[in-house]
N, CA, C and O atoms as a Tinker XYZ file with bonds, in Angstrom:
   436  protein
     1  N    -16.857000   10.944000    3.290000    73     2
     2  CA   -16.070000   11.972000    2.640000    64     1     3
     3  C    -15.243000   11.334000    1.528000    63     2     4     5
     4  O    -14.572000   10.324000    1.743000    81     3
     5  N    -15.294000   11.922000    0.352000    73     3     6
     6  CA   -14.527000   11.408000   -0.781000    64     5     7
     7  C    -13.068000   11.865000   -0.671000    63     6     8     9
     8  O    -12.799000   12.949000   -0.152000    81     7
     9  N    -12.133000   11.054000   -1.150000    73     7    10
    10  CA   -10.715000   11.423000   -1.078000    64     9    11
    11  C    -10.402000   12.617000   -1.969000    63    10    12    13
    12  O    -11.103000   12.882000   -2.946000    81    11
    13  N     -9.338000   13.332000   -1.617000    73    11    14
    14  CA    -8.920000   14.480000   -2.407000    64    13    15
    15  C     -8.196000   14.018000   -3.676000    63    14    16    17
    16  O     -7.708000   12.890000   -3.751000    81    15
    17  N     -8.137000   14.901000   -4.658000    73    15    18
    18  CA    -7.409000   14.602000   -5.893000    64    17    19
    19  C     -5.930000   14.335000   -5.611000    63    18    20    21
    20  O     -5.330000   13.450000   -6.221000    81    19
    21  N     -5.339000   15.102000   -4.683000    73    19    22
    22  CA    -3.923000   14.900000   -4.346000    64    21    23
    23  C     -3.706000   13.510000   -3.755000    63    22    24    25
    24  O     -2.708000   12.858000   -4.060000    81    23
    25  N     -4.613000   13.060000   -2.928000    73    23    26
    26  CA    -4.487000   11.735000   -2.327000    64    25    27
    27  C     -4.578000   10.652000   -3.405000    63    26    28    29
    28  O     -3.812000    9.688000   -3.387000    81    27
    29  N     -5.502000   10.810000   -4.325000    73    27    30
    30  CA    -5.627000    9.844000   -5.422000    64    29    31
    31  C     -4.407000    9.888000   -6.334000    63    30    32    33
    32  O     -3.977000    8.857000   -6.852000    81    31
    33  N     -3.853000   11.073000   -6.530000    73    31    34
    34  CA    -2.634000   11.214000   -7.320000    64    33    35
    35  C     -1.470000   10.495000   -6.624000    63    34    36    37
    36  O     -0.649000    9.858000   -7.283000    81    35
    37  N     -1.405000   10.599000   -5.308000    73    35    38
    38  CA    -0.375000    9.894000   -4.541000    64    37    39
    39  C     -0.522000    8.388000   -4.711000    63    38    40    41
    40  O      0.476000    7.691000   -4.896000    81    39
    41  N     -1.737000    7.877000   -4.652000    73    39    42
    42  CA    -1.993000    6.444000   -4.823000    64    41    43
    43  C     -1.493000    5.984000   -6.191000    63    42    44    45
    44  O     -0.769000    4.992000   -6.284000    81    43
    45  N     -1.869000    6.690000   -7.242000    73    43    46
    46  CA    -1.447000    6.316000   -8.596000    64    45    47
    47  C      0.068000    6.379000   -8.748000    63    46    48    49
    48  O      0.670000    5.500000   -9.365000    81    47
    49  N      0.686000    7.417000   -8.187000    73    47    50
    50  CA     2.144000    7.558000   -8.256000    64    49    51
    51  C      2.828000    6.399000   -7.550000    63    50    52    53
    52  O      3.803000    5.849000   -8.061000    81    51
    53  N      2.327000    6.023000   -6.380000    73    51    54
    54  CA     2.938000    4.908000   -5.645000    64    53    55
    55  C      2.745000    3.581000   -6.357000    63    54    56    57
    56  O      3.638000    2.733000   -6.327000    81    55
    57  N      1.603000    3.383000   -6.993000    73    55    58
    58  CA     1.408000    2.157000   -7.785000    64    57    59
    59  C      2.448000    2.107000   -8.895000    63    58    60    61
    60  O      3.121000    1.093000   -9.077000    81    59
    61  N      2.578000    3.205000   -9.636000    73    59    62
    62  CA     3.522000    3.248000  -10.756000    64    61    63
    63  C      4.964000    3.086000  -10.303000    63    62    64    65
    64  O      5.725000    2.337000  -10.916000    81    63
    65  N      5.349000    3.777000   -9.242000    73    63    66
    66  CA     6.734000    3.680000   -8.749000    64    65    67
    67  C      7.032000    2.287000   -8.194000    63    66    68    69
    68  O      8.131000    1.766000   -8.385000    81    67
    69  N      6.069000    1.688000   -7.516000    73    67    70
    70  CA     6.274000    0.346000   -6.968000    64    69    71
    71  C      6.397000   -0.665000   -8.094000    63    70    72    73
    72  O      7.288000   -1.514000   -8.070000    81    71
    73  N      5.526000   -0.586000   -9.063000    73    71    74
    74  CA     5.551000   -1.498000  -10.206000    64    73    75
    75  C      6.861000   -1.365000  -10.977000    63    74    76    77
    76  O      7.381000   -2.350000  -11.500000    81    75
    77  N      7.392000   -0.148000  -11.046000    73    75    78
    78  CA     8.649000    0.107000  -11.766000    64    77    79
    79  C      9.883000   -0.211000  -10.919000    63    78    80    81
    80  O     11.011000   -0.065000  -11.391000    81    79
    81  N      9.677000   -0.643000   -9.677000    73    79    82
    82  CA    10.794000   -0.979000   -8.803000    64    81    83
    83  C     11.454000    0.234000   -8.171000    63    82    84    85
    84  O     12.585000    0.135000   -7.695000    81    83
    85  N     10.774000    1.385000   -8.154000    73    83    86
    86  CA    11.345000    2.621000   -7.614000    64    85    87
    87  C     10.817000    2.980000   -6.239000    63    86    88    89
    88  O     11.250000    3.972000   -5.652000    81    87
    89  N      9.893000    2.196000   -5.716000    73    87    90
    90  CA     9.368000    2.414000   -4.364000    64    89    91
    91  C      9.403000    1.067000   -3.642000    63    90    92    93
    92  O      8.923000    0.058000   -4.157000    81    91
    93  N      9.970000    1.074000   -2.462000    73    91    94
    94  CA    10.060000   -0.153000   -1.669000    64    93    95
    95  C      9.190000   -0.030000   -0.430000    63    94    96    97
    96  O      9.187000    0.991000    0.258000    81    95
    97  N      8.460000   -1.093000   -0.169000    73    95    98
    98  CA     7.530000   -1.153000    0.949000    64    97    99
    99  C      8.060000   -2.100000    2.010000    63    98   100   101
   100  O      8.841000   -3.005000    1.715000    81    99
   101  N      7.634000   -1.888000    3.239000    73    99   102
   102  CA     7.959000   -2.803000    4.335000    64   101   103
   103  C      6.664000   -3.192000    5.032000    63   102   104   105
   104  O      5.637000   -2.523000    4.915000    81   103
   105  N      6.752000   -4.289000    5.757000    73   103   106
   106  CA     5.583000   -4.744000    6.514000    64   105   107
   107  C      5.524000   -3.953000    7.811000    63   106   108   109
   108  O      6.546000   -3.736000    8.461000    81   107
   109  N      4.340000   -3.529000    8.179000    73   107   110
   110  CA     4.158000   -2.758000    9.401000    64   109   111
   111  C      4.030000   -3.653000   10.619000    63   110   112   113
   112  O      4.375000   -4.834000   10.576000    81   111
   113  N      3.533000   -3.082000   11.701000    73   111   114
   114  CA     3.412000   -3.821000   12.951000    64   113   115
   115  C      2.336000   -4.904000   12.872000    63   114   116   117
   116  O      2.370000   -5.862000   13.644000    81   115
   117  N      1.398000   -4.765000   11.963000    73   115   118
   118  CA     0.389000   -5.801000   11.715000    64   117   119
   119  C      0.777000   -6.511000   10.419000    63   118   120   121
   120  O      1.343000   -5.890000    9.519000    81   119
   121  N      0.480000   -7.789000   10.321000    73   119   122
   122  CA     0.850000   -8.570000    9.141000    64   121   123
   123  C      0.294000   -8.017000    7.833000    63   122   124   125
   124  O      0.882000   -8.224000    6.772000    81   123
   125  N     -0.826000   -7.322000    7.901000    73   123   126
   126  CA    -1.475000   -6.842000    6.680000    64   125   127
   127  C     -1.377000   -5.327000    6.522000    63   126   128   129
   128  O     -2.183000   -4.720000    5.816000    81   127
   129  N     -0.391000   -4.717000    7.177000    73   127   130
   130  CA    -0.129000   -3.287000    7.038000    64   129   131
   131  C      1.190000   -3.117000    6.306000    63   130   132   133
   132  O      2.194000   -3.734000    6.662000    81   131
   133  N      1.179000   -2.273000    5.274000    73   131   134
   134  CA     2.382000   -2.075000    4.465000    64   133   135
   135  C      2.715000   -0.594000    4.412000    63   134   136   137
   136  O      1.838000    0.253000    4.238000    81   135
   137  N      4.026000   -0.295000    4.568000    73   135   138
   138  CA     4.507000    1.073000    4.693000    64   137   139
   139  C      5.516000    1.425000    3.611000    63   138   140   141
   140  O      6.392000    0.628000    3.276000    81   139
   141  N      5.379000    2.619000    3.075000    73   139   142
   142  CA     6.385000    3.216000    2.208000    64   141   143
   143  C      6.874000    4.438000    2.958000    63   142   144   145
   144  O      6.072000    5.283000    3.354000    81   143
   145  N      8.179000    4.545000    3.160000    73   143   146
   146  CA     8.703000    5.608000    4.012000    64   145   147
   147  C      9.766000    6.437000    3.315000    63   146   148   149
   148  O     10.530000    5.942000    2.486000    81   147
   149  N      9.791000    7.718000    3.676000    73   147   150
   150  CA    10.841000    8.644000    3.266000    64   149   151
   151  C     11.259000    9.400000    4.522000    63   150   152   153
   152  O     10.713000    9.167000    5.601000    81   151
   153  N     12.226000   10.302000    4.385000    73   151   154
   154  CA    12.651000   11.086000    5.551000    64   153   155
   155  C     11.561000   12.047000    6.014000    63   154   156   157
   156  O     11.541000   12.443000    7.179000    81   155
   157  N     10.658000   12.426000    5.114000    73   155   158
   158  CA     9.623000   13.389000    5.484000    64   157   159
   159  C      8.323000   12.743000    5.970000    63   158   160   161
   160  O      7.428000   13.443000    6.444000    81   159
   161  N      8.212000   11.427000    5.859000    73   159   162
   162  CA     7.000000   10.764000    6.329000    64   161   163
   163  C      6.801000    9.404000    5.705000    63   162   164   165
   164  O      7.713000    8.846000    5.095000    81   163
   165  N      5.604000    8.877000    5.861000    73   163   166
   166  CA     5.290000    7.529000    5.389000    64   165   167
   167  C      3.862000    7.476000    4.872000    63   166   168   169
   168  O      3.037000    8.345000    5.155000    81   167
   169  N      3.605000    6.437000    4.112000    73   167   170
   170  CA     2.255000    6.105000    3.681000    64   169   171
   171  C      2.003000    4.668000    4.112000    63   170   172   173
   172  O      2.835000    3.790000    3.885000    81   171
   173  N      0.868000    4.436000    4.726000    73   171   174
   174  CA     0.477000    3.090000    5.132000    64   173   175
   175  C     -0.814000    2.713000    4.406000    63   174   176   177
   176  O     -1.695000    3.550000    4.204000    81   175
   177  N     -0.909000    1.448000    4.020000    73   175   178
   178  CA    -2.147000    0.940000    3.422000    64   177   179
   179  C     -2.455000   -0.395000    4.095000    63   178   180   181
   180  O     -1.576000   -1.241000    4.260000    81   179
   181  N     -3.728000   -0.567000    4.484000    73   179   182
   182  CA    -4.108000   -1.790000    5.189000    64   181   183
   183  C     -5.621000   -1.956000    5.165000    63   182   184   185
   184  O     -6.350000   -0.978000    4.997000    81   183
   185  N     -6.104000   -3.201000    5.334000    73   183   186
   186  CA    -7.550000   -3.411000    5.443000    64   185   187
   187  C     -8.035000   -2.873000    6.788000    63   186   188   189
   188  O     -7.406000   -3.105000    7.821000    81   187
   189  N     -9.139000   -2.163000    6.768000    73   187   190
   190  CA    -9.656000   -1.516000    7.981000    64   189   191
   191  C     -9.827000   -2.497000    9.131000    63   190   192   193
   192  O     -9.494000   -2.177000   10.273000    81   191
   193  N    -10.340000   -3.682000    8.844000    73   191   194
   194  CA   -10.599000   -4.663000    9.904000    64   193   195
   195  C     -9.482000   -5.697000   10.043000    63   194   196   197
   196  O     -9.638000   -6.686000   10.758000    81   195
   197  N     -8.357000   -5.472000    9.364000    73   195   198
   198  CA    -7.210000   -6.374000    9.393000    64   197   199
   199  C     -7.607000   -7.813000    9.072000    63   198   200   201
   200  O     -7.204000   -8.759000    9.750000    81   199
   201  N     -8.412000   -7.948000    8.013000    73   199   202
   202  CA    -8.870000   -9.272000    7.582000    64   201   203
   203  C     -8.599000   -9.519000    6.091000    63   202   204   205
   204  O     -9.160000  -10.439000    5.496000    81   203
   205  N     -7.728000   -8.684000    5.493000    73   203   206
   206  CA    -7.387000   -8.756000    4.070000    64   205   207
   207  C     -8.583000   -8.568000    3.147000    63   206   208   209
   208  O     -8.561000   -9.005000    1.997000    81   207
   209  N     -9.623000   -7.918000    3.651000    73   207   210
   210  CA   -10.829000   -7.638000    2.869000    64   209   211
   211  C    -11.142000   -6.145000    2.946000    63   210   212   213
   212  O    -10.758000   -5.479000    3.907000    81   211
   213  N    -11.842000   -5.616000    1.930000    73   211   214
   214  CA   -12.232000   -4.208000    1.987000    64   213   215
   215  C    -13.128000   -3.954000    3.193000    63   214   216   217
   216  O    -13.737000   -4.885000    3.720000    81   215
   217  N    -13.213000   -2.719000    3.626000    73   215   218
   218  CA   -12.612000   -1.512000    3.073000    64   217   219
   219  C    -11.128000   -1.406000    3.441000    63   218   220   221
   220  O    -10.652000   -2.049000    4.376000    81   219
   221  N    -10.409000   -0.565000    2.667000    73   219   222
   222  CA    -8.985000   -0.342000    2.890000    64   221   223
   223  C     -8.757000    1.069000    3.408000    63   222   224   225
   224  O     -9.498000    1.997000    3.082000    81   223
   225  N     -7.722000    1.211000    4.218000    73   223   226
   226  CA    -7.350000    2.508000    4.778000    64   225   227
   227  C     -6.042000    2.951000    4.139000    63   226   228   229
   228  O     -5.097000    2.172000    4.018000    81   227
   229  N     -6.006000    4.203000    3.737000    73   227   230
   230  CA    -4.769000    4.831000    3.289000    64   229   231
   231  C     -4.458000    5.916000    4.310000    63   230   232   233
   232  O     -5.276000    6.805000    4.545000    81   231
   233  N     -3.281000    5.845000    4.914000    73   231   234
   234  CA    -2.903000    6.773000    5.972000    64   233   235
   235  C     -1.589000    7.455000    5.590000    63   234   236   237
   236  O     -0.614000    6.787000    5.248000    81   235
   237  N     -1.570000    8.765000    5.651000    73   235   238
   238  CA    -0.364000    9.549000    5.396000    64   237   239
   239  C      0.151000   10.016000    6.752000    63   238   240   241
   240  O     -0.570000   10.645000    7.526000    81   239
   241  N      1.421000    9.692000    7.023000    73   239   242
   242  CA     2.032000    9.981000    8.321000    64   241   243
   243  C      3.166000   10.989000    8.167000    63   242   244   245
   244  O      3.881000   10.977000    7.165000    81   243
   245  N      3.329000   11.856000    9.155000    73   243   246
   246  CA     4.432000   12.799000    9.173000    64   245   247
   247  C      5.716000   12.137000    9.638000    63   246   248   249
   248  O      5.733000   10.944000    9.939000    81   247
   249  N      6.779000   12.903000    9.695000    73   247   250
   250  CA     8.095000   12.362000   10.046000    64   249   251
   251  C      8.168000   11.815000   11.469000    63   250   252   253
   252  O      9.031000   10.991000   11.774000    81   251
   253  N      7.269000   12.268000   12.338000    73   251   254
   254  CA     7.233000   11.772000   13.715000    64   253   255
   255  C      6.177000   10.687000   13.914000    63   254   256   257
   256  O      5.913000   10.268000   15.041000    81   255
   257  N      5.574000   10.235000   12.808000    73   255   258
   258  CA     4.561000    9.192000   12.880000    64   257   259
   259  C      3.150000    9.700000   13.115000    63   258   260   261
   260  O      2.222000    8.907000   13.273000    81   259
   261  N      2.981000   11.012000   13.139000    73   259   262
   262  CA     1.651000   11.574000   13.361000    64   261   263
   263  C      0.795000   11.414000   12.100000    63   262   264   265
   264  O      1.294000   11.529000   10.980000    81   263
   265  N     -0.486000   11.150000   12.296000    73   263   266
   266  CA    -1.399000   10.970000   11.173000    64   265   267
   267  C     -1.737000   12.343000   10.610000    63   266   268   269
   268  O     -2.314000   13.188000   11.294000    81   267
   269  N     -1.362000   12.550000    9.332000    73   267   270
   270  CA    -1.646000   13.806000    8.657000    64   269   271
   271  C     -2.957000   13.740000    7.886000    63   270   272   273
   272  O     -3.704000   14.715000    7.805000    81   271
   273  N     -3.211000   12.584000    7.331000    73   271   274
   274  CA    -4.452000   12.378000    6.578000    64   273   275
   275  C     -4.752000   10.886000    6.568000    63   274   276   277
   276  O     -3.850000   10.050000    6.522000    81   275
   277  N     -6.038000   10.579000    6.614000    73   275   278
   278  CA    -6.459000    9.185000    6.575000    64   277   279
   279  C     -7.787000    9.111000    5.839000    63   278   280   281
   280  O     -8.686000    9.924000    6.051000    81   279
   281  N     -7.882000    8.123000    4.975000    73   279   282
   282  CA    -9.119000    7.931000    4.223000    64   281   283
   283  C     -9.438000    6.443000    4.202000    63   282   284   285
   284  O     -8.554000    5.616000    3.978000    81   283
   285  N    -10.698000    6.105000    4.434000    73   283   286
   286  CA   -11.169000    4.728000    4.338000    64   285   287
   287  C    -11.869000    4.593000    2.988000    63   286   288   289
   288  O    -12.770000    5.367000    2.665000    81   287
   289  N    -11.446000    3.608000    2.209000    73   287   290
   290  CA   -11.981000    3.401000    0.862000    64   289   291
   291  C    -12.925000    2.207000    0.857000    63   290   292   293
   292  O    -12.506000    1.061000    1.015000    81   291
   293  N    -14.199000    2.501000    0.674000    73   291   294
   294  CA   -15.240000    1.492000    0.551000    64   293   295
   295  C    -15.511000    1.253000   -0.930000    63   294   296   297
   296  O    -15.237000    2.119000   -1.761000    81   295
   297  N    -16.047000    0.082000   -1.260000    73   295   298
   298  CA   -16.451000   -0.190000   -2.631000    64   297   299
   299  C    -17.390000    0.900000   -3.111000    63   298   300   301
   300  O    -18.292000    1.313000   -2.383000    81   299
   301  N    -17.183000    1.362000   -4.325000    73   299   302
   302  CA   -18.001000    2.423000   -4.878000    64   301   303
   303  C    -17.412000    3.808000   -4.686000    63   302   304   305
   304  O    -17.813000    4.750000   -5.370000    81   303
   305  N    -16.462000    3.947000   -3.761000    73   303   306
   306  CA   -15.773000    5.227000   -3.579000    64   305   307
   307  C    -14.890000    5.499000   -4.780000    63   306   308   309
   308  O    -14.349000    4.577000   -5.390000    81   307
   309  N    -14.749000    6.772000   -5.112000    73   307   310
   310  CA   -13.747000    7.143000   -6.104000    64   309   311
   311  C    -12.379000    6.738000   -5.556000    63   310   312   313
   312  O    -12.044000    7.038000   -4.411000    81   311
   313  N    -11.608000    6.064000   -6.377000    73   311   314
   314  CA   -10.274000    5.648000   -5.958000    64   313   315
   315  C    -10.215000    4.279000   -5.309000    63   314   316   317
   316  O     -9.124000    3.787000   -5.020000    81   315
   317  N    -11.362000    3.649000   -5.073000    73   315   318
   318  CA   -11.361000    2.347000   -4.390000    64   317   319
   319  C    -10.509000    1.325000   -5.136000    63   318   320   321
   320  O     -9.664000    0.665000   -4.531000    81   319
   321  N    -10.722000    1.188000   -6.440000    73   319   322
   322  CA    -9.964000    0.196000   -7.215000    64   321   323
   323  C     -8.469000    0.483000   -7.178000    63   322   324   325
   324  O     -7.655000   -0.439000   -7.129000    81   323
   325  N     -8.111000    1.761000   -7.201000    73   323   326
   326  CA    -6.697000    2.127000   -7.152000    64   325   327
   327  C     -6.077000    1.762000   -5.802000    63   326   328   329
   328  O     -4.938000    1.299000   -5.752000    81   327
   329  N     -6.816000    1.964000   -4.713000    73   327   330
   330  CA    -6.283000    1.622000   -3.386000    64   329   331
   331  C     -6.158000    0.106000   -3.232000    63   330   332   333
   332  O     -5.214000   -0.374000   -2.604000    81   331
   333  N     -7.088000   -0.642000   -3.789000    73   331   334
   334  CA    -6.968000   -2.104000   -3.786000    64   333   335
   335  C     -5.704000   -2.511000   -4.550000    63   334   336   337
   336  O     -4.945000   -3.369000   -4.097000    81   335
   337  N     -5.486000   -1.892000   -5.704000    73   335   338
   338  CA    -4.282000   -2.183000   -6.498000    64   337   339
   339  C     -3.026000   -1.803000   -5.721000    63   338   340   341
   340  O     -2.038000   -2.537000   -5.751000    81   339
   341  N     -3.049000   -0.663000   -5.023000    73   339   342
   342  CA    -1.894000   -0.253000   -4.223000    64   341   343
   343  C     -1.625000   -1.258000   -3.115000    63   342   344   345
   344  O     -0.476000   -1.632000   -2.882000    81   343
   345  N     -2.670000   -1.698000   -2.432000    73   343   346
   346  CA    -2.485000   -2.690000   -1.376000    64   345   347
   347  C     -1.816000   -3.946000   -1.933000    63   346   348   349
   348  O     -0.905000   -4.495000   -1.313000    81   347
   349  N     -2.264000   -4.393000   -3.091000    73   347   350
   350  CA    -1.716000   -5.620000   -3.682000    64   349   351
   351  C     -0.252000   -5.458000   -4.091000    63   350   352   353
   352  O      0.559000   -6.346000   -3.831000    81   351
   353  N      0.100000   -4.330000   -4.732000    73   351   354
   354  CA     1.503000   -4.158000   -5.142000    64   353   355
   355  C      2.393000   -3.894000   -3.934000    63   354   356   357
   356  O      3.545000   -4.328000   -3.909000    81   355
   357  N      1.871000   -3.185000   -2.929000    73   355   358
   358  CA     2.644000   -2.940000   -1.707000    64   357   359
   359  C      2.920000   -4.255000   -0.973000    63   358   360   361
   360  O      4.036000   -4.488000   -0.508000    81   359
   361  N      1.920000   -5.097000   -0.872000    73   359   362
   362  CA     2.074000   -6.401000   -0.218000    64   361   363
   363  C      3.076000   -7.265000   -0.968000    63   362   364   365
   364  O      3.960000   -7.878000   -0.369000    81   363
   365  N      2.923000   -7.305000   -2.293000    73   363   366
   366  CA     3.808000   -8.108000   -3.136000    64   365   367
   367  C      5.264000   -7.647000   -2.983000    63   366   368   369
   368  O      6.183000   -8.463000   -2.913000    81   367
   369  N      5.450000   -6.324000   -2.933000    73   367   370
   370  CA     6.783000   -5.753000   -2.802000    64   369   371
   371  C      7.362000   -6.012000   -1.406000    63   370   372   373
   372  O      8.499000   -6.467000   -1.282000    81   371
   373  N      6.593000   -5.726000   -0.373000    73   371   374
   374  CA     7.086000   -5.868000    1.001000    64   373   375
   375  C      7.442000   -7.305000    1.342000    63   374   376   377
   376  O      8.417000   -7.555000    2.050000    81   375
   377  N      6.660000   -8.243000    0.844000    73   375   378
   378  CA     6.895000   -9.658000    1.145000    64   377   379
   379  C      7.809000  -10.330000    0.124000    63   378   380   381
   380  O      8.116000  -11.516000    0.247000    81   379
   381  N      8.244000   -9.571000   -0.887000    73   379   382
   382  CA     9.141000  -10.064000   -1.932000    64   381   383
   383  C      8.593000  -11.341000   -2.574000    63   382   384   385
   384  O      9.307000  -12.325000   -2.768000    81   383
   385  N      7.327000  -11.288000   -2.889000    73   383   386
   386  CA     6.620000  -12.457000   -3.419000    64   385   387
   387  C      7.180000  -12.906000   -4.762000    63   386   388   389
   388  O      7.276000  -14.107000   -5.015000    81   387
   389  N      7.552000  -11.960000   -5.633000    73   387   390
   390  CA     8.073000  -12.346000   -6.951000    64   389   391
   391  C      9.351000  -13.168000   -6.830000    63   390   392   393
   392  O      9.527000  -14.146000   -7.557000    81   391
   393  N     10.244000  -12.784000   -5.921000    73   391   394
   394  CA    11.478000  -13.556000   -5.716000    64   393   395
   395  C     11.175000  -14.950000   -5.181000    63   394   396   397
   396  O     11.798000  -15.933000   -5.583000    81   395
   397  N     10.209000  -15.019000   -4.271000    73   395   398
   398  CA     9.842000  -16.315000   -3.709000    64   397   399
   399  C      9.294000  -17.236000   -4.798000    63   398   400   401
   400  O      9.650000  -18.413000   -4.859000    81   399
   401  N      8.437000  -16.702000   -5.648000    73   399   402
   402  CA     7.885000  -17.514000   -6.739000    64   401   403
   403  C      8.991000  -17.941000   -7.698000    63   402   404   405
   404  O      9.010000  -19.083000   -8.156000    81   403
   405  N      9.908000  -17.030000   -8.001000    73   403   406
   406  CA    11.036000  -17.373000   -8.876000    64   405   407
   407  C     11.876000  -18.491000   -8.267000    63   406   408   409
   408  O     12.312000  -19.401000   -8.972000    81   407
   409  N     12.100000  -18.419000   -6.960000    73   407   410
   410  CA    12.846000  -19.489000   -6.277000    64   409   411
   411  C     12.113000  -20.812000   -6.375000    63   410   412   413
   412  O     12.728000  -21.848000   -6.626000    81   411
   413  N     10.809000  -20.783000   -6.180000    73   411   414
   414  CA    10.017000  -22.010000   -6.297000    64   413   415
   415  C     10.135000  -22.592000   -7.697000    63   414   416   417
   416  O     10.297000  -23.800000   -7.868000    81   415
   417  N     10.052000  -21.731000   -8.686000    73   415   418
   418  CA    10.159000  -22.199000  -10.074000    64   417   419
   419  C     11.541000  -22.766000  -10.362000    63   418   420   421
   420  O     11.673000  -23.760000  -11.075000    81   419
   421  N     12.571000  -22.133000   -9.806000    73   419   422
   422  CA    13.925000  -22.625000   -9.990000    64   421   423
   423  C     14.150000  -23.973000   -9.325000    63   422   424   425
   424  O     14.846000  -24.828000   -9.873000    81   423
   425  N     13.569000  -24.167000   -8.154000    73   423   426
   426  CA    13.717000  -25.424000   -7.418000    64   425   427
   427  C     12.940000  -26.557000   -8.054000    63   426   428   429
   428  O     13.334000  -27.719000   -7.964000    81   427
   429  N     11.831000  -26.214000   -8.699000    73   427   430
   430  CA    10.951000  -27.259000   -9.216000    64   429   431
   431  C     10.763000  -27.168000  -10.720000    63   430   432   433
   432  O      9.891000  -27.836000  -11.275000    81   431
   433  N     11.565000  -26.353000  -11.387000    73   431   434
   434  CA    11.392000  -26.155000  -12.822000    64   433   435
   435  C     12.188000  -27.043000  -13.621000    63   434   436
   436  O     12.136000  -26.981000  -14.850000    81   435
């Protein structure tokens, strides 16, 4: 099943907001699961097999943690590249990788 336009729009919006510093992600219960949360629910993105490799899962959760929508993105699917990009920016944000790299550069620069 191909993802809906609204789901793809959500992916693009989250990429843009995260890149602009307006969306903050946290690490989920698995090391490779990343969550963006609001009072009305959450979005999770993670590799299906928890191996940091495709396919990726995008899961929309309600305020009680119930799964409202879930889509697995395989290579060749519409939106696959966008979900890969979302996973990367979500991971970078949740783990604060940019700050860590800046610290490394400051210590060794």
